[in-house]
N, C-alpha and C positions, 0 to 999 in steps of 0.2 A: 504494500500500500504506500509506504513512504517513497519507494523508488518511482512509483507512478506519479506522485505529487511533485517530486523533484523534476521528473521528465516534463510534466506540464508547465512548470515554472520556467524551465529552460526553453521550451518551445515558444511560450508567449514572450519571453524576454528577447528571443532571437528573431521574432517576427512582429514588428510594430503593426503591420496590417491586420494580423490576427488579433492582437491585443485591442486595436481600435474597434474592430468589429464587435468583440466581446463587450467592450465598454459601451458602445453605442446601443447594443441590444439591451444591456442592463439598464442604462439610463432611460431608454425608451419606455420602460415599464411605468415610469412616472407620468408619461404623456397619455397613457391609456385611459385614465379616469375621465378625461374630457374629449380627447380626439379618437377614442375607440381602440380596440385591441390592435388593429393593423393601421391605425392612423387615418381611418376613413372619414372622420368628422361626422357632422350631422346636427340637426336642430340648432343651426346658427353658428356652429363651431366648424371652422374650415378644415378641409382634408390636408393632411401632411404626408399621406401615403404616396409613395413614388414621386416625391418632390425631387426630380432629377437634377435640378440646378442647385448644386451644393452651395455655391456662392450666394444665391438668393436666400437660401435657408439661413446661412450664417449672418448675412446682412440683416434679415428680419429679426433674428434673435438678438443681435447686437443693438439694433434700433429699439427693441423692447427694453433691453437692459439699460440703455442710456435715456429712457423716457422720451425718445424721439418719435416713437410710434405709440400713441395712446391706446391703452387697453386696461381693463380692470384687473385682470389676473396675470397676463403674460409678463407685464413689467416686473411684478414681484417674483414670479417663477424664474424668469431669465436671469435675474441677479444672483441666483444660486448656482449658475453654471460658469465654469472657466471657459476660455477660448478653446482649449483642447477638448473639453466635453461637448461644446457646441459643434465643433468639427466632427466629433464621433457621432453625434446625433444626425448631422447632415448626411454623413456617409451611410448611416443605418437607414434613414428614410428615403435615400436615393435608390436603394435596391428594390427590385420587384418583390412584392410581398406574396 
């Protein structure tokens, strides 16, 4: 069991793309409460599923975080994410679900 854990740590440390994917998937769990399990949105909440333009996703999140894009919830939520976490979320939601 211990060797399996060590192997997983080494694999993730050696592959930033894998680590980013794992982090994005984990972070995306927090989005599900409002945007739905796969980010489909609904009932006035926009879809973030398959948001292929990662730069647009990052720009939107940064605008929410800086209070440049008014919203009752996303401004508060986005302030909890680092730039790296926002990039991981953008990569996660850019993938086909």
